[in-house]
C-alpha positions as CSV (number, residue, x, y, z in Angstrom):
1,M,-0.3,-0.1,-0.2
2,F,0.8,3.4,-0.8
3,N,1.3,6.6,1.3
4,I,-0.8,9.7,0.7
5,V,-0.3,12.7,1.7
6,H,-3.3,15.3,1.1
7,C,-2.0,19.4,1.0
8,V,-5.2,21.2,1.4
9,C,-5.5,25.6,0.4
10,S,-7.9,26.4,3.3
11,S,-10.2,23.5,3.0
12,I,-13.5,23.9,4.3
13,C,-15.7,20.3,3.4
14,K,-19.2,20.2,5.3
15,V,-21.8,17.1,5.5
16,H,-25.1,18.7,6.3
17,G,-28.2,16.2,6.7
18,V,-26.6,12.9,8.4
19,K,-26.3,12.1,11.9
20,Y,-22.0,12.4,11.8
21,N,-21.6,8.9,12.7
22,D,-23.7,7.6,10.1
23,I,-20.9,6.7,7.1
24,P,-17.5,6.5,7.7
25,T,-14.9,9.0,6.7
26,L,-12.0,8.8,5.0
27,P,-9.1,8.4,7.7
28,E,-11.5,5.6,9.1
29,K,-11.4,3.5,6.1
30,L,-7.4,4.2,5.8
31,R,-7.1,3.5,9.3
32,E,-9.2,0.0,8.7
33,A,-6.8,-0.7,5.6
34,G,-3.6,-0.5,7.9
35,Y,-2.8,3.1,7.6
36,A,-1.3,5.4,10.0
37,T,-3.8,8.4,9.7
38,H,-2.3,12.2,11.1
39,I,-4.3,15.8,10.4
40,V,-2.1,18.7,10.6
41,G,-3.6,21.9,9.9
42,K,-7.5,23.2,10.3
43,W,-10.5,20.9,10.6
44,H,-13.5,23.1,10.7
45,L,-16.0,19.7,10.2
46,G,-17.4,20.9,13.8
47,Y,-16.8,19.7,17.3
48,Y,-19.7,20.3,19.5
49,K,-19.4,16.9,20.7
50,E,-16.5,14.8,21.6
51,E,-17.9,12.6,19.2
52,C,-17.2,14.9,16.6
53,H,-12.8,15.6,17.1
54,P,-10.4,14.5,14.4
55,L,-9.5,11.4,17.1
56,N,-12.8,10.4,17.0
57,R,-13.6,10.8,13.8
58,G,-10.2,8.1,12.5
59,F,-7.3,10.2,12.9
60,D,-4.8,8.6,15.2
61,S,-3.2,12.5,16.1
62,F,-4.4,16.4,15.6
63,Y,-2.3,19.5,15.3
64,G,-4.2,22.8,14.6
65,I,-7.6,24.3,14.8
66,L,-10.9,22.7,15.3
67,T,-12.7,26.0,14.3
68,G,-12.8,28.1,10.0
69,K,-10.3,30.3,10.8
70,G,-7.9,32.6,13.3
71,D,-5.1,34.5,13.8
72,H,-2.3,32.7,12.5
73,Y,0.1,34.2,15.2
74,T,-1.7,34.0,18.2
75,H,-3.9,31.4,17.1
76,N,-6.7,33.5,19.0
77,N,-10.7,33.5,16.7
78,T,-13.7,35.9,17.0
79,A,-16.7,35.3,16.5
80,Y,-20.2,37.0,16.8
81,I,-22.9,35.5,17.4
82,D,-26.6,36.8,18.4
83,G,-25.3,40.2,19.3
84,H,-22.5,38.9,21.7
85,I,-18.7,38.9,20.0
86,L,-17.2,35.3,21.0
87,N,-13.6,35.4,21.4
88,G,-10.9,32.6,22.2
89,Y,-7.3,30.5,22.0
90,D,-7.9,27.9,19.1
91,F,-4.6,25.4,18.7
92,W,-4.6,22.3,19.9
93,K,-2.2,19.0,19.9
94,N,-4.5,15.9,19.9
95,H,-7.1,16.5,22.9
96,D,-4.9,19.0,24.5
97,P,-4.6,23.3,24.0
98,D,-1.2,24.1,22.9
99,F,-0.2,27.4,23.9
100,S,3.2,26.9,23.2
101,A,2.2,27.9,19.1
102,D,1.5,31.1,20.6
103,G,3.6,33.9,18.9
104,H,4.7,31.5,16.0
105,Y,3.4,31.4,12.1
106,S,0.5,29.1,11.4
107,T,2.5,27.2,8.0
108,F,5.6,27.4,10.0
109,L,4.1,25.1,12.7
110,Y,2.7,22.7,10.2
111,Q,5.6,22.3,8.5
112,D,7.6,21.3,11.7
113,R,5.2,19.2,13.0
114,I,5.0,16.9,9.6
115,N,8.5,16.8,10.1
116,Q,8.3,15.2,13.2
117,L,5.6,12.8,11.9
118,I,7.5,11.5,9.4
119,D,10.8,11.5,11.6
120,D,8.3,9.7,14.1
121,H,6.6,7.1,11.8
122,D,6.3,3.7,11.7
123,R,7.5,2.2,8.5
124,S,5.9,-0.8,9.0
125,K,2.4,0.9,8.3
126,P,0.9,2.6,5.4
127,L,1.3,6.6,6.2
128,F,-1.8,9.1,5.7
129,M,-1.3,12.8,6.2
130,Y,-4.3,15.0,6.0
131,V,-2.8,18.7,5.4
132,P,-5.8,21.7,5.3
133,F,-3.1,24.3,5.7
134,Q,-5.2,27.6,7.1
135,A,-3.3,29.5,4.6
136,V,-4.8,31.2,2.1
137,H,-7.5,32.0,4.7
138,S,-8.3,35.4,6.4
139,P,-6.7,36.8,8.4
140,L,-3.9,38.1,5.5
141,Q,-1.2,37.8,7.5
142,V,2.8,36.3,6.4
143,P,6.5,37.1,7.7
144,D,7.4,40.1,6.0
145,S,10.1,38.7,4.1
146,Y,7.3,37.1,2.1
147,C,5.6,40.2,1.1
148,L,8.7,41.8,0.1
149,I,9.0,39.6,-2.9
150,Y,5.7,40.9,-4.5
151,H,7.3,44.8,-3.8
152,N,5.4,45.4,-7.1
153,I,2.1,44.5,-6.1
154,T,0.7,48.2,-4.7
155,E,-2.7,46.6,-3.7
156,L,-1.9,45.5,0.3
157,K,-4.3,42.7,0.1
158,R,-3.1,41.4,-2.5
159,Q,0.4,41.7,-2.2
160,R,0.2,39.2,1.7
161,F,-2.1,36.7,-0.5
162,A,0.4,36.5,-2.5
163,G,3.3,36.2,0.2
164,M,1.2,33.6,2.0
165,T,1.0,31.6,-1.6
166,T,4.4,31.6,-1.9
167,C,5.2,30.5,1.8
168,M,2.7,27.7,1.5
169,D,3.9,26.8,-1.7
170,E,7.0,26.6,0.2
171,A,6.0,24.7,3.0
172,V,5.0,21.9,0.1
173,G,8.0,21.9,-1.0
174,N,9.8,21.3,2.4
175,I,7.4,18.3,2.7
176,V,8.4,16.7,-0.7
177,N,12.0,17.1,0.0
178,K,11.6,15.7,3.5
179,L,9.5,12.4,2.6
180,K,12.4,12.3,0.1
181,G,15.4,12.7,2.8
182,S,13.2,10.1,4.9
183,G,13.1,7.3,1.8
184,L,9.3,7.5,1.7
185,W,9.0,9.5,-1.3
186,R,9.3,7.0,-4.0
187,N,6.3,4.8,-2.5
188,T,4.2,8.3,-1.7
189,V,1.5,9.8,-3.4
190,L,0.6,13.6,-2.9
191,I,-2.0,15.5,-3.6
192,F,-2.4,19.1,-3.3
193,S,-6.2,21.2,-4.1
194,T,-8.5,23.8,-3.2
195,D,-11.3,23.7,-2.1
196,N,-13.3,26.8,-3.8
197,G,-12.0,29.9,-5.6
198,G,-10.5,33.2,-3.9
199,S,-12.6,35.7,-2.2
200,V,-11.6,39.1,-3.6
201,L,-12.7,40.9,-0.6
202,R,-9.9,39.0,1.1
203,G,-7.0,39.1,-1.9
204,G,-8.1,36.6,-3.9
205,N,-9.1,36.3,-7.7
206,N,-10.2,34.3,-10.0
207,W,-10.0,36.4,-13.3
208,P,-10.7,35.3,-16.0
209,L,-13.1,33.2,-14.5
210,R,-16.5,35.4,-13.2
211,G,-17.5,35.3,-9.5
212,W,-15.7,34.5,-6.3
213,K,-16.4,32.0,-3.3
214,N,-19.2,31.7,-1.9
215,S,-20.9,31.2,-5.4
216,M,-22.2,29.1,-8.2
217,W,-19.6,30.7,-10.7
218,E,-16.7,28.9,-12.0
219,G,-14.8,31.3,-9.8
220,A,-15.9,29.7,-7.0
221,V,-16.5,26.0,-8.1
222,R,-13.7,25.1,-10.3
223,A,-11.2,24.1,-7.9
224,V,-7.4,23.7,-9.0
225,G,-5.1,20.8,-7.7
226,F,-2.6,18.7,-8.8
227,V,-1.4,15.0,-8.1
228,L,2.5,14.6,-7.4
229,S,4.0,11.1,-7.6
230,D,6.5,8.5,-8.8
231,L,4.2,6.4,-9.0
232,L,2.4,7.8,-11.9
233,P,3.3,6.7,-15.3
234,T,6.5,8.8,-16.8
235,N,3.9,9.7,-20.2
236,V,1.0,11.5,-17.6
237,R,3.6,13.4,-15.3
238,G,3.8,17.0,-16.3
239,T,0.2,16.8,-18.3
240,T,-2.9,18.4,-17.7
241,S,-6.0,16.4,-17.6
242,K,-9.5,18.3,-18.2
243,Q,-11.4,15.0,-17.2
244,L,-14.8,15.9,-14.9
245,M,-13.9,15.0,-11.0
246,D,-15.4,15.9,-7.8
247,I,-14.3,16.4,-4.8
248,S,-16.5,13.6,-3.4
249,D,-14.0,11.4,-5.5
250,W,-11.1,11.7,-3.9
251,F,-12.7,9.0,-0.8
252,P,-13.0,6.2,-3.8
253,T,-9.7,7.1,-5.6
254,L,-7.5,6.9,-2.3
255,V,-9.5,4.2,-0.5
256,Q,-9.8,1.5,-3.3
257,G,-7.5,3.1,-6.2
258,V,-4.5,3.7,-3.8
259,A,-5.1,2.1,-0.9
260,G,-6.3,-0.9,-2.2
261,H,-9.1,-1.3,0.2
262,S,-12.5,-2.0,0.0
263,I,-15.5,0.4,-0.4
264,E,-17.9,-2.5,-0.8
265,G,-21.5,-1.5,0.7
266,L,-20.3,2.0,1.0
267,D,-23.4,3.9,-1.1
268,L,-20.9,6.6,-2.7
269,D,-21.9,9.6,-4.8
270,G,-18.3,9.4,-5.6
271,Y,-16.0,7.7,-7.8
272,D,-12.7,6.2,-8.2
273,M,-10.8,8.3,-10.5
274,W,-7.4,6.3,-9.8
275,D,-7.4,5.1,-13.5
276,V,-7.9,8.2,-15.0
277,L,-5.1,10.0,-13.1
278,R,-2.8,7.6,-13.8
279,S,-3.9,6.5,-17.6
280,Q,-5.8,9.7,-18.5
281,V,-8.6,6.9,-19.7
282,E,-12.0,8.6,-19.7
283,S,-13.7,9.7,-16.3
284,P,-16.8,7.9,-15.6
285,R,-18.3,11.3,-14.4
286,L,-20.8,12.7,-16.7
287,E,-22.3,14.7,-13.9
288,L,-22.3,16.7,-10.6
289,V,-24.3,18.9,-8.6
290,H,-22.3,22.4,-7.6
291,N,-24.9,22.7,-4.8
292,I,-28.7,23.0,-4.2
293,D,-28.8,25.6,-1.2
294,P,-32.6,26.0,-0.1
295,W,-31.9,28.1,2.8
296,P,-33.6,30.0,4.0
297,N,-37.3,28.3,3.9
298,N,-36.5,24.6,2.8
299,P,-39.7,24.8,-0.1
300,A,-40.9,21.7,0.0
301,K,-40.5,21.3,-3.8
302,F,-37.8,22.6,-6.6
303,S,-38.3,26.1,-8.2
304,T,-35.7,28.4,-9.7
305,E,-36.0,30.5,-6.7
306,I,-33.5,28.0,-5.0
307,S,-29.9,29.1,-5.7
308,A,-28.1,25.8,-7.4
309,A,-25.9,24.7,-10.5
310,I,-25.3,21.8,-12.0
311,R,-22.9,20.2,-14.9
312,V,-23.8,17.7,-17.0
313,R,-21.1,16.6,-19.3
314,D,-20.3,20.2,-21.2
315,W,-23.5,22.0,-19.8
316,K,-23.7,24.0,-16.8
317,L,-27.3,25.4,-15.7
318,I,-27.4,27.9,-12.9
319,T,-30.6,28.7,-10.6
320,G,-31.8,31.3,-8.3
321,D,-29.2,33.9,-7.1
322,P,-25.7,32.7,-7.7
323,G,-24.1,35.0,-5.3
324,S,-21.0,36.9,-6.1
325,E,-22.7,40.3,-7.0
326,G,-24.3,39.4,-10.2
327,G,-21.0,37.3,-11.3
328,K,-18.8,39.9,-12.2
329,W,-15.4,39.8,-13.3
330,I,-12.5,40.8,-11.7
331,A,-9.1,41.3,-12.5
332,P,-6.4,42.0,-10.6
333,S,-6.3,45.8,-9.8
334,D,-2.2,45.6,-11.0
335,Y,-3.6,44.4,-14.7
336,N,-5.1,47.8,-14.9
337,I,-8.0,45.9,-16.6
338,T,-12.0,47.3,-16.3
339,P,-13.5,43.8,-17.9
340,D,-17.0,44.1,-19.3
341,Q,-19.7,43.4,-16.4
342,P,-23.1,41.5,-17.0
343,L,-26.2,43.0,-18.2
344,D,-29.0,40.3,-16.7
345,P,-32.2,41.9,-16.4
346,E,-33.5,42.1,-12.9
347,G,-35.2,39.1,-11.8
348,K,-33.4,36.9,-14.2
349,K,-33.2,33.0,-12.5
350,I,-31.9,31.0,-15.1
351,W,-28.3,30.6,-16.8
352,L,-27.0,27.9,-19.1
353,F,-23.5,27.9,-20.1
354,N,-21.6,25.7,-22.3
355,I,-19.2,25.7,-19.8
356,T,-16.3,23.9,-22.0
357,A,-16.3,26.3,-24.4
358,D,-16.9,29.4,-22.7
359,P,-15.1,28.8,-18.9
360,C,-15.4,32.2,-18.2
361,E,-19.6,31.9,-18.5
362,K,-19.8,34.9,-21.4
363,V,-22.5,33.2,-23.0
364,D,-25.8,33.1,-21.8
365,L,-27.5,30.1,-24.4
366,S,-30.5,29.4,-22.0
367,N,-32.7,31.0,-24.7
368,H,-31.4,29.4,-27.5
369,H,-31.8,25.7,-26.0
370,P,-34.7,25.8,-23.6
371,E,-34.8,21.5,-24.1
372,I,-31.2,21.7,-22.3
373,V,-32.3,23.9,-19.7
374,E,-35.3,21.5,-19.0
375,S,-33.5,18.1,-18.9
376,L,-31.0,20.6,-16.3
377,L,-33.8,21.1,-14.1
378,D,-35.7,18.0,-14.4
379,K,-32.2,16.5,-12.9
380,L,-32.0,19.2,-10.1
381,K,-36.0,18.3,-9.4
382,G,-35.0,15.1,-8.8
383,Y,-31.7,15.2,-7.1
384,Y,-33.7,17.7,-4.7
385,Q,-36.6,15.3,-4.1
386,N,-33.9,12.5,-2.9
387,S,-31.8,14.5,-0.6
388,I,-31.9,15.3,2.6
389,S,-33.2,18.7,4.0
390,P,-30.1,20.0,5.7
391,F,-29.9,21.1,9.6
392,H,-29.4,24.4,9.8
393,P,-29.1,24.5,14.1
394,P,-30.0,28.2,15.9
395,E,-26.8,30.2,16.6
396,T,-26.0,29.6,20.5
397,I,-23.3,31.5,23.0
398,Q,-23.0,28.0,24.9
399,A,-20.0,28.1,22.6
400,D,-18.6,31.2,24.2
401,P,-14.8,30.1,24.9
402,Q,-15.2,32.0,28.2
403,L,-17.5,29.5,29.4
404,R,-14.7,26.9,28.8
405,G,-11.5,28.3,29.9
406,G,-11.0,30.8,26.8
407,L,-11.0,28.0,24.5
408,W,-12.8,26.8,21.2
409,R,-13.9,23.3,22.6
410,A,-16.7,20.8,22.9
411,W,-20.0,22.6,24.7
412,A,-22.7,19.9,24.5
């Protein structure tokens, strides 16, 4: 079995509508296959009960933060709940707060921890490391030396974002070098991926794609990444794959394809993409649902008032409010480009794009192909009818760190 290192740029993944222990997690299946499993970085998958803690969801060790963000040096996180300002410390080593991290930059801490895990690893077991960096998530903080590299970028947010990216990139390179120096690299698969497009409000940019984080536009949902491994055939290395793949495909790809472990009996939405990545064969995935968000009313039936998006082969349909202020195109400020902006009529609820020919979503074809619109709407209706309604629990100040020694931790 092969070692797996999965690095994620500011990972945010959530599962709603099912009990937290109804389905096995990726690390649980890999541990079942004999892997040592470690998470270094951001959890952000819930911790209101101890049963939801990473160590109770398949990981042998946890080093990092439980919440979705935090100061990269002080490791304090502030939230606003029901008119209250909540603030507390969030940096952990397994179940214990690690106050020794205070004052040290998060990306450096994570790199040092990974080095330690590699040094201490029992070579009789394969190794899985999940590394969801805090970078490049806000707050935009990085040592000055990394900002100076980009002194030509005049926009401060963009300059810091670039510095954070370079620092993270350096950390990934150091992880690879550590694996090579330890003799583990020749049997390792490294996956780097992002979870969503950048936020232009916080230094990110997705130009020339349309829109940004928290929307249905390609600038939010078209994630980039790479797979690096000596286990890949030489004719595949350095090539670009344009095969359709969804984040849900990583589970069967890593468990079955890479680790060679059975996924029999699991009702999965994902496909094993290992042969697609290794051999460039055609992807078994022909469609994916980007999102169906019925918040806040959870209507019984699907309608075009619901914010949703679906991709089937070359076609992408968007309904409802796509977000990102109507789907603007935003070029980096130092490009000196002022792009044209969409002229969608007020109240528009349907967009159709040939996303292969038009990845920047400039030409809405919904009026030209009503039959395709109807077909994709039928698919969305079917997915919605068979979905589990999302659960949005009320905000509670019971999570206030000041009720728990100044720490963000389980409260229920």
